[in-house]
C-alpha positions in Angstrom: 7.8 -13.1 27.0 7.2 -17.1 27.9 8.7 -18.2 24.4 12.3 -16.1 25.0 12.6 -17.1 28.8 12.3 -20.7 27.4 14.9 -19.8 25.0 18.6 -20.5 26.4 20.9 -20.1 23.5 20.3 -17.5 20.0 20.8 -19.3 16.7 21.0 -15.6 15.1 24.2 -14.8 18.0 25.5 -18.1 17.1 25.4 -18.0 13.6 26.5 -14.3 13.0 28.9 -14.4 15.7 30.9 -17.1 13.4 30.4 -14.9 10.2 31.8 -11.9 11.9 34.8 -13.9 13.3 35.3 -15.4 9.8 38.2 -13.6 8.1 36.7 -13.8 4.7 33.4 -12.2 5.9 31.6 -15.2 4.5 29.9 -17.9 6.6 28.1 -21.4 4.7 27.0 -23.9 7.2 24.7 -26.9 6.8 23.6 -27.1 10.6 22.1 -23.8 10.7 19.4 -23.4 13.1 15.8 -22.2 12.3 14.7 -18.5 12.2 11.2 -16.7 12.1 10.8 -14.4 9.1 9.0 -11.4 10.7 9.2 -8.7 8.1 10.0 -8.4 4.3 10.5 -4.7 3.3 11.0 -3.6 -0.1 12.7 -0.5 -1.7 14.3 0.8 -4.6 17.4 -0.5 -5.6 20.8 1.3 -5.5 22.4 1.2 -9.0 25.5 -0.6 -9.6 26.1 -2.0 -6.2 27.6 -5.5 -6.3 26.4 -7.1 -3.0 28.2 -10.4 -4.0 32.0 -9.7 -4.5 33.0 -12.6 -6.8 29.6 -12.7 -8.9 28.0 -10.3 -11.9 25.6 -8.1 -10.5 21.8 -9.4 -10.8 20.0 -6.5 -12.4 17.0 -5.6 -10.4 14.8 -2.8 -9.7 14.1 -3.3 -6.3 15.9 -4.7 -3.2 14.5 -6.1 -0.1 15.6 -6.3 3.8 14.5 -8.9 5.7 14.0 -9.2 9.2 14.3 -12.9 11.5 13.9 -13.7 15.2 14.9 -16.6 17.1 12.9 -15.6 20.0 15.9 -13.9 21.5 17.4 -11.4 19.1 15.9 -9.8 16.2 18.2 -9.4 13.0 17.3 -7.2 9.7 19.4 -8.8 7.0 19.9 -7.8 3.4 18.5 -10.2 0.4 20.7 -11.0 -2.2 19.6 -10.2 -5.6 19.7 -13.5 -6.8 16.8 -14.8 -4.0 14.6 -11.8 -5.2 12.4 -14.4 -7.1 11.5 -15.9 -3.6 9.8 -12.6 -2.5 8.2 -12.5 -5.9 6.7 -15.8 -5.9 6.0 -15.2 -1.9 7.9 -18.2 -0.8 9.9 -16.2 1.4 7.2 -14.5 3.2 6.3 -13.6 7.0 5.4 -16.2 9.2 7.6 -19.1 7.7 10.5 -20.7 9.0 13.8 -20.5 7.5 17.8 -21.8 7.6 20.1 -19.2 6.6 23.0 -21.8 5.4 25.0 -19.0 3.4 25.0 -15.4 4.4 28.3 -12.2 4.3 29.0 -9.6 5.8 28.9 -6.0 4.1 30.4 -2.6 4.4 29.3 0.4 2.3 32.9 1.8 1.7 31.1 4.7 0.5 30.1 6.1 4.2 31.3 5.5 7.4 28.5 3.4 9.0 28.0 0.1 10.3 28.1 -3.0 8.2 24.9 -5.6 7.7 24.5 -9.0 6.9 23.7 -10.6 3.5 21.5 -13.5 3.2 22.9 -15.7 0.1 21.4 -19.0 1.1 18.0 -20.0 2.4 16.3 -23.6 3.3 12.9 -23.4 4.1 11.2 -25.2 7.2 7.8 -24.8 8.2 5.2 -22.7 6.9 3.9 -21.7 9.8 6.5 -20.9 12.2 6.0 -22.8 15.7 8.0 -20.0 17.7 5.5 -17.2 16.4 2.7 -19.0 17.4 3.5 -18.8 20.8 4.5 -15.0 20.5 2.3 -11.8 20.4 3.4 -8.8 18.0 4.2 -6.9 21.1 6.5 -9.9 22.1 8.4 -9.8 18.7 8.6 -5.8 18.8 10.5 -5.9 22.2 12.7 -8.4 21.3 16.3 -6.6 21.1 18.4 -6.7 17.7 21.3 -8.5 17.8 24.7 -6.5 18.5 28.3 -7.8 18.5 31.3 -6.6 19.8 34.0 -8.2 17.2 32.4 -5.7 14.5 30.1 -2.9 14.3 26.8 -4.1 13.1 23.6 -1.8 12.2 21.7 -3.1 14.8 18.3 -1.2 13.9 17.1 1.5 11.1 13.6 2.1 10.4 14.6 2.8 6.7 16.5 0.7 4.5 20.1 -0.9 5.2 21.4 0.5 1.8 21.6 4.0 3.1 21.3 5.9 -0.2 17.5 5.3 0.1 15.4 6.5 2.7 11.8 4.8 2.9 10.2 1.8 1.9 7.7 0.9 -0.3 4.6 -1.3 0.2 5.5 -4.7 -0.4 3.1 -5.8 -3.4 2.3 -2.3 -5.4 3.5 1.5 -5.2 0.2 3.4 -4.9 0.0 2.8 -0.8 1.8 4.6 2.1 3.8 2.7 4.1 6.0 2.7 7.0 7.0 5.0 9.5 7.6 8.0 7.3 3.8 8.3 7.0 2.2 10.8 9.3 -1.6 10.6 10.3 -1.6 13.0 13.4 -3.3 16.1 12.8 -1.2 19.1 14.4 -3.9 21.4 16.1 -3.9 25.1 14.1 -1.8 27.9 15.2 -2.8 30.9 17.6 -6.4 32.5 16.7 -4.5 35.7 16.0 -2.3 34.6 13.4 -4.6 32.6 11.5 -7.2 35.4 11.4 -4.4 37.8 10.2 -3.4 35.1 7.4 -6.9 34.9 6.2 -7.4 38.9 6.0 -4.2 38.6 3.4 -5.5 35.6 1.3 -7.0 35.8 -2.5 -9.5 33.8 -4.4 -8.6 31.3 -6.7 -9.9 32.9 -9.8 -7.2 35.8 -8.9 -4.2 33.7 -8.9 -3.4 34.1 -12.7 -3.3 37.7 -12.0 -0.2 37.2 -9.8 1.4 34.6 -11.8 4.7 35.6 -13.7 4.3 38.9 -11.5 5.7 37.3 -8.1 7.0 34.2 -6.5 5.2 34.7 -3.4 1.7 34.2 -3.6 -1.1 35.3 -1.1 -2.6 32.5 1.2 -5.6 30.5 0.0 -8.5 29.3 2.2 -9.8 26.1 0.3 -11.7 23.0 1.0 -10.7 19.6 -0.4 -13.1 18.4 -2.8 -11.5 15.5 -4.7 -7.9 13.4 -3.6 -6.1 11.2 -6.2 -4.5 8.4 -5.6 -0.1 8.4 -4.6 2.2 8.3 -7.3 5.5 7.0 -6.7 7.9 7.9 -9.7 11.3 6.8 -8.0 14.0 5.1 -10.0 17.2 3.4 -9.3 19.2 6.0 -10.6 16.8 8.7 -9.2 18.5 11.7 -6.6 15.1 12.5 -5.1 14.6 10.9 -1.6 11.1 10.7 -1.5 9.9 10.9 -5.0 6.1 11.0 -4.2 2.9 13.3 -6.0 -0.5 13.4 -4.9 -3.1 15.6 -6.9 -5.9 17.5 -5.0 -9.0 19.3 -6.2 -9.3 22.2 -4.0 -11.9 24.8 -4.6 -13.5 27.9 -2.8 -16.6 30.2 -4.0 -15.0 31.1 -7.2 -13.5 27.6 -8.4 -11.9 24.5 -8.6 -8.3 24.2 -9.2 -5.9 21.7 -8.8 -3.2 21.5 -6.0 -0.1 19.3 -6.2 2.0 17.8 -2.9 5.2 16.9 -4.2 7.9 14.7 -2.5 8.3 15.0 1.5 5.1 17.0 2.0 3.3 13.7 1.1 4.2 11.6 4.0 3.4 14.6 6.0 0.1 15.4 4.8 -1.3 13.0 2.4 -3.0 10.8 5.1 -3.9 14.1 6.9 -6.1 15.8 3.8 -9.7 14.2 3.2 -12.7 14.9 1.1 -14.2 17.6 2.9 -11.0 19.0 4.9 -10.8 22.8 5.0 -7.3 24.0 4.8 -5.3 27.5 4.6 -2.2 27.0 2.3 0.8 29.0 2.2 4.0 29.6 0.7 3.4 27.6 -2.4 4.1 28.0 -6.2 2.2 28.3 -9.1 3.0 26.4 -12.3 1.5 25.4 -15.5 -1.4 22.5 -15.1 -0.1 19.6 -16.6 -2.8 18.8 -19.1 -2.3 14.8 -20.0 -3.3 13.4 -16.8 -6.9 12.6 -15.9 -9.5 15.1 -14.2 -12.1 14.2 -12.1 -15.8 15.5 -13.0 -17.7 17.8 -10.5 -21.1 16.4 -9.4 -22.1 20.3 -9.6 -22.2 21.4 -13.1 -22.3 24.9 -11.8 -18.7 24.9 -10.6 -16.2 26.9 -12.5 -13.2 24.7 -12.9 -9.8 26.6 -13.5 -7.5 24.2 -15.5 -4.8 26.6 -16.7 -2.7 26.7 -13.7 -2.2 24.8 -10.4 -1.0 25.4 -6.9 2.5 23.7 -6.1 3.6 22.8 -2.8 7.1 21.7 -2.0 9.1 21.2 1.2 11.8 23.4 -1.0 11.9 26.7 -2.9 9.6 27.8 -1.2 8.9 25.4 1.9 5.1 24.7 1.6 3.1 25.5 4.8 -0.7 24.1 5.2 -3.0 24.7 8.5 -5.9 22.4 8.6 -9.1 24.7 9.9 -10.9 22.3 12.5 -14.9 21.8 11.2 -16.2 23.6 13.8 -14.4 26.9 13.1 -15.5 26.8 9.4 -17.4 30.2 9.0 -20.7 30.5 6.8 -19.0 34.1 5.4 -16.0 32.0 3.7 -18.5 30.6 1.2 -16.8 27.4 0.6 -18.7 25.2 -1.5 -20.3 21.8 0.1 -18.9 18.4 -1.0 -21.4 17.1 -3.9 -22.0 13.7 -5.1 -23.4 12.1 -8.0 -25.0 8.9 -6.6 -26.7 6.8 -9.2 -28.8 3.1 -8.7 -28.2 0.4 -10.3 -30.9 1.0 -12.8 -29.8 4.3 -13.9 -26.1 3.0 -14.6 -27.3 1.0 -17.8 -28.3 5.1 -19.0 -25.0 6.4 -18.7 -22.2 6.4 -21.4 -19.0 4.7 -21.4 -16.7 7.3 -19.6 -19.0 9.3 -17.3 -18.2 9.3 -13.3 -20.5 8.8 -10.5 -20.8 7.7 -7.1 -22.2 4.5 -6.0 -23.8 2.8 -2.5 -24.5 -0.4 -1.9 -24.6 -3.7 0.2 -21.4 -6.0 -0.8 -22.4 -9.9 -2.1 -19.5 -10.7 -3.3 -16.0 -9.9 -2.7 -13.0 -11.3 -5.0 -9.6 -12.4 -3.8 -6.7 -9.3 -4.6 -5.0 -9.3 -7.9 -2.5 -7.8 -9.5 -1.4 -7.0 -13.1 1.6 -5.1 -14.5 2.3 -2.1 -15.5 2.8 -1.4 -19.3 6.6 -1.0 -19.9 7.4 -1.1 -16.4 9.5 -3.8 -14.9 8.5 -5.0 -11.6 5.5 -2.5 -11.3 2.0 -3.5 -10.5 -1.7 -2.6 -10.1 -3.4 -4.1 -7.4 -7.3 -4.4 -7.7 -10.1 -6.8 -6.9 -13.4 -7.7 -8.3 -16.8 -6.7 -6.1 -20.5 -7.0 -6.0 -23.1 -4.9 -4.8 -26.5 -4.5 -4.7 -29.3 -1.5 -4.0 -33.2 -1.2 -3.7 -33.5 -0.9 -7.5 -32.8 -4.3 -9.0 -31.8 -7.5 -8.0 -28.6 -7.0 -10.8 -25.8 -6.2 -8.6 -23.4 -3.2 -9.7 -20.0 -4.8 -11.0 -17.0 -2.9 -9.4 -13.2 -3.2 -10.5 -11.8 -1.6 -7.3 -8.1 -0.4 -7.4 -5.8 0.2 -4.7 -6.7 4.0 -3.7 -4.0 4.9 -1.4 -6.2 3.3 0.8 -4.7 0.2 2.4 -7.1 -0.5 5.3 -10.3 0.4 3.0 -9.0 -2.1 0.2 -8.3 -4.9 2.9 -11.6 -4.5 4.7 -14.3 -4.8 1.9 -16.3 -8.0 3.1 -19.8 -9.1 2.2 -22.9 -7.6 4.0 -20.9 -4.2 4.8 -22.3 -1.0 3.7 -19.6 0.3 0.6 -19.4 3.7 -0.9 -17.2 4.5 -4.0 -17.1 8.0 -5.4 -15.5 9.1 -8.7 -16.2 5.4 -10.4 -15.9 5.3 -14.1 -18.4 3.9 -16.5 -16.9 1.1 -18.8 -19.4 -0.6 -21.4 -20.4 -1.8 -24.5 -18.0 0.6 -26.6 -15.3 -2.0 -25.5 -17.1 -4.7 -26.6 -18.7 -5.8 -23.2 -22.4 -6.9 -22.9 -23.1 -4.5 -19.7 -22.1 -1.5 -17.9 -19.3 -1.9 -15.1 -17.4 0.7 -12.8 -14.0 1.0 -12.6 -12.1 3.0 -10.2 -10.5 6.4 -11.9 -7.5 8.4 -10.2 -9.4 10.2 -7.9 -11.8 7.2 -6.6 -12.4 7.0 -2.7 -13.5 3.9 -1.1 -15.6 3.8 2.0 -16.3 0.8 3.8 -16.8 -0.8 7.3 -15.1 1.2 10.0 -15.1 4.3 7.8 -18.2 5.7 7.2 -18.3 8.1 10.2 -18.1 11.8 9.6 -18.1 11.6 6.0 -19.9 14.1 4.1 -22.1 11.6 2.2 -24.2 10.4 5.4 -26.7 13.0 5.3 -27.2 12.5 1.4 -30.7 11.9 0.2 -29.9 8.8 -1.6 -27.7 7.2 1.2 -30.7 7.6 3.6 -33.0 6.2 1.6 -30.6 3.3 0.7 -30.3 3.0 4.7 -34.1 2.7 4.8 -34.2 -0.1 2.1 -31.6 -2.4 3.7 -34.2 -2.3 7.0 -36.6 -4.4 5.2 -33.9 -7.0 3.8 -34.4 -10.7 4.8 -31.1 -11.2 6.4 -31.2 -15.1 6.0 -32.0 -14.6 2.2 -29.1 -12.3 1.9 -26.6 -14.6 3.6 -27.5 -17.0 1.3 -26.3 -14.9 -1.6 -22.9 -13.6 -0.2 -19.8 -15.3 -1.6 -16.0 -14.5 -1.1 -12.8 -15.0 -3.4 -12.1 -17.7 -5.7 -11.6 -17.7 -9.6 -13.6 -14.8 -11.2 -13.3 -13.1 -14.9 -14.7 -9.9 -16.1 -15.3 -8.9 -18.4 -16.3 -11.9 -20.1 -14.7 -13.3 -23.1 -16.2 -11.8 -26.7 -17.6 -14.4 -29.1 -14.9 -13.7 -31.5 -11.3 -13.6 -31.4 -9.3 -11.1 -32.0 -5.5 -11.5 -32.0 -3.9 -9.0 -30.4 -2.2 -5.6 -31.5 0.0 -3.1 -29.6 -3.1 -1.0 -28.8 -5.6 -3.7 -28.1 -6.7 -5.5 -24.9 -7.0 -8.9 -26.3 -4.9 -11.5 -25.0 -1.6 -12.3 -26.8 -1.6 -15.7 -28.9 1.2 -17.5 -27.2 3.3 -21.0 -28.0 2.7 -23.6 -26.0 6.4 -23.9 -26.3 6.7 -21.0 -24.0 3.9 -21.6 -21.3 6.2 -22.9 -18.6 8.2 -19.9 -19.3 5.3 -17.9 -18.8 4.0 -19.3 -15.7 7.6 -19.2 -14.1 7.5 -15.7 -14.6 4.4 -14.7 -12.6 4.6 -12.8 -9.8 2.6 -13.5 -6.7 -1.1 -12.9 -7.3 -0.2 -11.6 -11.0 -3.1 -12.5 -13.1 -2.8 -13.1 -16.9 -4.8 -14.0 -20.2 -3.0 -16.0 -22.9 -4.4 -17.6 -25.8 -3.1 -20.6 -27.0 -3.9 -22.8 -30.6 -4.2 -26.4 -30.4 -6.2 -29.6 -29.6 -8.3 -30.8 -27.0 -6.6 -34.1 -26.2 -8.5 -35.2 -23.2 -11.1 -34.0 -20.5 -12.0 -35.7 -17.5 -14.4 -34.9 -14.9 -13.8 -34.5 -11.2 -17.0 -34.5 -9.1 -16.6 -32.8 -5.5 -16.1 -34.7 -2.5 -19.4 -35.7 -0.8 -20.4 -33.0 2.1 -19.3 -33.2 5.5 -20.8 -30.2 6.8 -24.3 -31.5 7.5 -23.2 -34.0 9.9 -21.5 -31.6 12.2 -24.5 -30.6 14.2 -23.3 -27.1 15.0 -25.6 -24.7 16.0 -26.9 -22.1 13.5 -25.0 -18.2 14.3 -27.0 -15.8 15.8 -28.2 -13.1 13.6 -28.3 -9.6 15.2 -30.2 -6.9 13.7 -28.9 -3.7 12.9 -30.7 -1.5 14.7 -30.9 2.5 14.6 -32.6 5.3 16.0 -32.1 7.4 12.7 -30.8 6.0 9.0 -27.7 8.4 9.4 -26.8 6.8 12.6 -27.4 3.2 11.4 -24.9 4.0 8.5 -22.4 5.1 11.2 -23.4 2.0 13.3 -22.8 -0.4 10.5 -19.1 0.7 10.1 -18.7 -0.3 13.8 -20.9 -3.6 14.4 -20.6 -5.4 11.0 -23.1 -7.3 9.6 -25.4 -10.0 10.6 -23.5 -13.4 11.0 -24.1 -16.2 8.5 -24.5 -19.9 9.0 -21.7 -21.9 10.6 -23.4 -25.3 10.5 -23.1 -26.2 6.9 -20.3 -26.8 4.8 -19.1 -28.6 1.7 -15.1 -28.6 1.4 -13.4 -29.3 -1.4 -10.6 -32.0 -1.1 -7.9 -31.5 -3.6 -7.0 -35.3 -3.4 -10.4 -35.6 -5.7 -8.1 -34.8 -8.4 -6.7 -37.9 -10.2 -3.1 -37.6 -10.8 -2.1 -40.7 -12.0 -2.7 -41.2 -15.9 -3.0 -45.0 -17.5 -1.9 -44.7 -21.5 -4.5 -47.0 -23.2 -4.6 -48.3 -26.8 -8.0 -47.3 -27.8 -8.4 -44.5 -29.3 -11.4 -43.5 -27.5 -12.5 -44.9 -24.5 -14.4 -44.1 -21.3 -12.3 -44.3 -17.9 -14.0 -44.8 -14.6 -11.6 -43.4 -11.7 -13.3 -43.6 -8.5 -14.7 -40.4 -6.9 -14.0 -39.3 -3.4 -16.1 -38.8 -0.4 -15.3 -37.5 2.9 -15.6 -39.6 6.2 -14.5 -38.7 9.7 -11.5 -40.3 11.5 -12.0 -40.4 15.4 -9.5 -41.8 18.0 -10.4 -44.9 19.0 -9.1 -47.9 21.0 -7.2 -50.7 19.8 -9.8 -53.0 20.5 -12.7 -50.9 18.8 -10.3 -50.2 15.6 -11.6 -52.5 12.8 -10.6 -52.6 9.6 -12.6 -51.8 6.4 -11.3 -52.5 2.7 -12.9 -50.7 -0.3 -15.0 -53.2 -2.7 -13.5 -53.2 -6.3 -16.1 -52.7 -9.1 -15.4 -55.3 -12.3 -15.7 -51.6 -14.2 -13.1 -50.3 -12.7 -10.0 -48.4 -14.0 -6.8 -50.4 -14.1 -4.9 -50.5 -10.3 -2.4 -47.6 -10.9 -5.2 -45.4 -11.4 -6.6 -46.3 -7.9 -4.0 -44.3 -6.4 -5.3 -41.1 -4.7 -2.1 -39.1 -3.2 -2.6 -37.0 0.0 -2.2 -33.4 -0.4 1.0 -32.7 0.6 0.0 -28.7 1.6 -2.3 -30.4 4.3 0.4 -31.4 6.7 -1.8 -30.6 9.6 -4.1 -33.7 8.3 -2.2 -36.9 9.3 -2.6 -39.6 6.3 -3.9 -42.9 6.7 -4.2 -46.0 4.1 -7.5 -45.9 2.3 -7.8 -49.7 2.8 -8.0 -49.5 6.4 -10.6 -47.5 8.1 -11.8 -47.5 11.9 -15.2 -48.4 12.1 -17.3 -45.1 13.3 -19.6 -47.3 15.2 -17.4 -48.6 17.4 -15.2 -45.4 18.0 -15.6 -43.0 20.7 -16.8 -39.8 20.2 -14.0 -36.8 20.0 -14.4 -33.3 19.2 -11.2 -33.6 17.4 -12.4 -35.8 14.3 -10.1 -34.8 10.8 -11.3 -35.1 7.6 -9.9 -38.2 5.4 -10.4 -39.0 2.0 -11.6 -42.4 1.3 -12.7 -44.0 -2.2 -16.0 -44.1 -3.4 -17.3 -46.5 -6.5 -18.6 -43.9 -8.6 -17.5 -43.8 -12.1 -16.1 -40.2 -13.3 -16.3 -39.8 -17.3 -13.5 -38.9 -19.3 -12.7 -38.9 -23.1 -9.4 -38.8 -24.9 -8.9 -37.8 -28.6 -8.1 -40.7 -31.4 -4.3 -39.6 -31.3 -3.8 -38.9 -27.7 -2.8 -42.7 -26.5 -0.2 -42.4 -29.0 1.4 -38.7 -29.0 1.3 -38.3 -25.4 4.3 -40.7 -24.8 6.3 -38.4 -27.2 5.5 -35.1 -25.5 8.4 -32.8 -24.4 6.4 -31.4 -21.7 3.1 -31.9 -20.2 2.1 -29.4 -17.9 -0.2 -30.7 -15.2 -2.1 -28.3 -13.0 -5.5 -29.2 -11.2 -8.0 -27.1 -9.0 -6.7 -25.6 -5.9 -8.9 -25.2 -2.9 -7.9 -21.0 -2.9 -9.6 -21.1 -6.6 -12.9 -22.1 -5.8 -15.6 -19.5 -4.2 -17.0 -19.9 -1.3 -19.9 -18.9 0.8 -19.3 -15.8 3.6 -19.4 -16.6 6.7 -19.5 -13.6 9.1 -18.5 -15.2 12.3 -15.1 -16.2 10.2 -14.7 -13.0 8.4 -11.2 -12.3 9.8 -9.9 -15.5 8.4 -11.4 -15.3 4.9 -10.4 -11.8 4.4 -7.0 -13.1 5.7 -7.3 -15.7 3.1 -8.2 -13.3 0.1 -6.0 -10.4 0.5 -2.4 -9.9 -0.2 -0.2 -11.5 2.2 1.4 -8.5 4.7 5.0 -7.2 4.6 5.2 -7.1 8.5 4.0 -10.5 11.0 0.5 -10.2 11.9 -0.5 -13.1 14.4 -3.7 -14.8 12.9 -6.9 -13.7 14.5 -8.2 -15.8 17.7 -11.4 -17.0 15.6 -9.1 -18.1 12.7 -6.6 -20.3 14.4 -9.0 -23.4 14.0 -10.3 -22.6 10.7 -9.7 -24.2 7.2 -10.5 -23.0 3.6 -12.0 -26.2 3.0 -14.7 -25.7 6.1 -16.5 -23.1 3.6 -19.4 -23.8 1.2 -18.3 -24.0 -2.2 -20.5 -21.9 -4.4 -19.7 -24.5 -7.3 -20.6 -27.7 -6.0 -21.1 -29.2 -9.1 -17.9 -30.9 -10.2 -15.3 -29.3 -12.6 -13.4 -30.7 -15.9 -9.6 -31.1 -16.5 -9.0 -30.2 -20.3 -5.7 -31.6 -21.7 -4.6 -29.3 -24.7 -2.2 -30.1 -26.6 -0.3 -27.5 -29.0 -0.3 -27.9 -33.0 3.2 -29.3 -32.8 2.3 -31.7 -30.7 5.4 -31.5 -28.6 3.8 -29.8 -25.6 0.4 -30.5 -23.4 -1.1 -28.7 -20.4 -4.0 -29.1 -18.1 -6.5 -26.4 -17.5 -9.6 -26.6 -15.0 -13.0 -25.7 -16.3 -15.2 -24.5 -14.2 -18.8 -24.1 -15.6 -21.3 -22.0 -14.5 -24.3 -23.8 -13.0 -25.0 -22.1 -10.0 -27.3 -19.0 -9.6 -25.3 -17.7 -6.8 -22.1 -17.9 -9.0 -20.6 -14.7 -9.4 -19.5 -15.4 -12.8 -23.1 -15.6 -13.9 -23.7 -11.9 -13.8 -23.2 -10.1 -17.3 -23.1 -13.6 -18.9 -25.2 -13.9 -21.7 -27.6 -17.0 -20.7 -29.0 -17.7 -23.9 -30.1 -21.8 -24.2 -27.3 -24.1 -25.8 -27.3 -28.0 -26.9 -25.1 -28.7 -23.9 -22.4 -30.4 -25.6 -18.9 -30.4 -24.3 -18.1 -28.1 -27.1 -21.0 -25.8 -26.4 -20.1 -25.8 -22.7 -16.7 -24.7 -23.2 -17.5 -22.2 -25.9 -20.2 -20.7 -23.9 -18.7 -21.0 -20.3 -21.8 -22.7 -18.6 -23.8 -25.6 -19.0 -27.3 -24.7 -20.1 -30.3 -25.6 -17.5 -33.0 -28.4 -19.0 -35.7 -26.8 -16.6 -36.5 -23.9 -14.4 -38.5 -23.1 -11.2 -38.1 -20.1 -9.2 -37.5 -20.7 -5.7 -37.2 -17.4 -3.6 -35.2 -14.2 -3.7 -33.6 -14.2 -7.0 -33.2 -17.7 -6.7 -33.8 -20.8 -9.1 -34.2 -24.4 -8.7 -32.5 -26.0 -11.9 -31.7 -29.2 -13.4 -28.9 -30.2 -15.4 -27.6 -32.6 -17.9 -25.0 -35.1 -16.1 -21.3 -34.7 -16.8 -21.7 -38.3 -18.4 -24.4 -37.2 -21.0 -22.3 -34.2 -21.7 -19.0 -36.4 -22.0 -20.7 -38.3 -24.5 -20.8 -35.8 -27.3 -17.0 -35.0 -26.9 -16.3 -36.9 -30.1 -17.1 -33.6 -31.9 -13.8 -32.5 -30.4 -11.7 -34.8 -32.0 -8.7 -33.4 -34.1 -10.6 -30.1 -34.0 -8.3 -27.0 -34.1 -9.1 -24.5 -31.7 -7.9 -21.4 -29.7 -8.1 -21.6 -26.1 -8.1 -18.4 -23.6 -6.4 -19.6 -20.3 -6.5 -17.5 -17.0 -3.2 -17.8 -15.4 -2.6 -16.6 -11.4 -0.1 -17.0 -9.3 -1.4 -18.2 -6.3 1.5 -17.8 -3.9 4.4 -20.3 -3.0 4.8 -21.4 -6.2 1.4 -22.6 -6.9 -0.3 -21.4 -10.2 -3.8 -21.9 -11.3 -4.7 -22.4 -15.2 -8.3 -22.0 -15.9 -10.0 -22.2 -19.2 -11.8 -19.1 -19.6 -13.1 -19.8 -23.1 -12.7 -22.1 -26.3 -12.8 -20.6 -30.0 -13.1 -22.7 -32.9 -11.5 -21.5 -36.3 -14.6 -20.0 -37.5 -15.0 -18.0 -34.4 -11.5 -16.0 -35.0 -11.9 -12.0 -36.3 -8.6 -12.2 -38.1 -6.7 -15.5 -39.2 -2.9 -15.6 -38.3 
């Protein structure tokens, strides 16, 4: 552990020794050393606990423990509730460097246990800790926890520092198993003679109702797991159950299908051991009346008898439940246990299903969206986690659109990537009954997701539909498919309806929000939370921002090899795919987005309407040159340029690894020595970029109380998938981990801007002013123009007149001419941004309603997209 050997002093020991020696058990310092965050863990808060002696208690639903290291020691500390918002916004996260400038030492006066450190003040250092870049995960795990001779410090605990709580929750939802509490190892069955004896005393499911009410000890049941639900956590701060979990399993024998419920401590013990198809012997269970309000899976076999009046209840107490897993090779045919059946549908068949129907699907992934979170109704700080995925099959080029919620399979959920096989079971159809233009699929409570690495041994591998799909994949052109694969970026589905209906208590329509509340709404967003709001006002200004020029073509990188998946049998290919992955994509091309292309400074003019010509940006390369070889080049100014203050371009402050250079001076590439360490820099390019302002904007903007400025973030742009660098791309679009993980070796030199953007045609920044003319907000409008844009799927493509109003209303620019090129592709020509902007006069002083998509990217950054614009004539109910 080279890093710790070089470390002569410990910042943790120095600071905490001062704290523990203090008579007030409190420390405030201005010269604290840097420590690295290696874990941020969440658990249900203890009600009524006041951690700050002289401060009022902050009402929080959850508390957080933070583990830090200085390379010599580790220390687990409590986080003061006042700092919880830093975790909510993913500002305080694993991998960052912080300074603990204020802390105190706490004892729990209700028990005889050591005390712990409470973090009350933090200053942030680097976003990527230099220390952690020199350590491995094993190095961090081997570091000792800090102890003191002065006071008894809780050195290490697998559970929360607040001993009233026994386990941690996953950081971003309550649906996934997390921590050492959850067991995956499978204990071998008991000796054969005892097992045979228990089987001989068994009873069929259909006969259980005869015993209900007559006895408290029921005979064993031998069943197969047919369906498995996601975990349900029902813990509350004032709850008294140590492990408040519940999980439903639908189990069956030859007589019927019945629900089995695992309660509390049985969930960590058995949830990850029981899978669809597992045969188990259940003993020491209770019988309960079935809970009728929950969702039920739809059996694929219509002849199966469903027993819904009662359910099997397995708990750790009264009585203590017992489950024995029967190995597959020990399952006997004379038991007549039902086989796992599926209801696979093709993409063509999906359109014939009714909303609410359930089905199973298999496909090749072409698009994977970023992880998003939405708040559960009427539940504080509780969120659903989901992502959008497109998969294709052999029946049509139209993809399945899947809304996949976390199904208590965290590894599978975070391992979905393009060009891999995906199987989803018990998906529910959502369709035109809810006003959408096409059917799509969403997860049900019993949905299971199987991606690369999880196909082996699953019951569906021998299904005829799976075999047919595998056979079709052998005929595909890998290169053509790779051109269609996309990952991440802004994605909205279902598409907004043509008519706006204000929300009511029982509707899913977005709420109409005052512009004065927008800043508060954005500040309240948690990490990766998505919200859609409607605001009414006027379009005050629009400006077009062009993409920087492509840099990938000049790199000269060789193409990646594209290994073909080969197998001796179709079923084996499915299994091999799970371990080998997919063909590699090309690495040579790249069209990076530079956020510096956004014009930040605005000039106020006196004209009612005018066209400004801010400079666009192009990307050049900086090389390391000798002093004699360096020459300066100045950017010439055009007579039609905008005023001087509009020419200032500020570099993105988040790109700290890219040194800044005065735009007026550039080394001549012809005189520079070639170097592999070339860096992208932003220079001005004299290409006019059209813009428009309404007649009153120049006068009104001086008197605004708030102008919320937002631009396009690199993370908001969907990118072409690169198989060779898939680990980096998946890391970018998954949720930030609760425990520090070193970046993959292939990802250390990656930048998100190295990947080709799908929407490489530029975008619009639309300034929306509230009807009271007190608040304005800038929103990004990214029109759909590329045939590879995943937002194009399911969107009505009726031609329109390509006025700016029509583009903002329809969400896309209508092509002027179309010619087919290749597999599902299209060569299209579109009107220029200048031509579209010339039609902006129709927006002047027209009252509209704008749907805004808000999304918290993390680190306090919020993206704001204009989803759709409605005129007053498009409103169903006027307010």
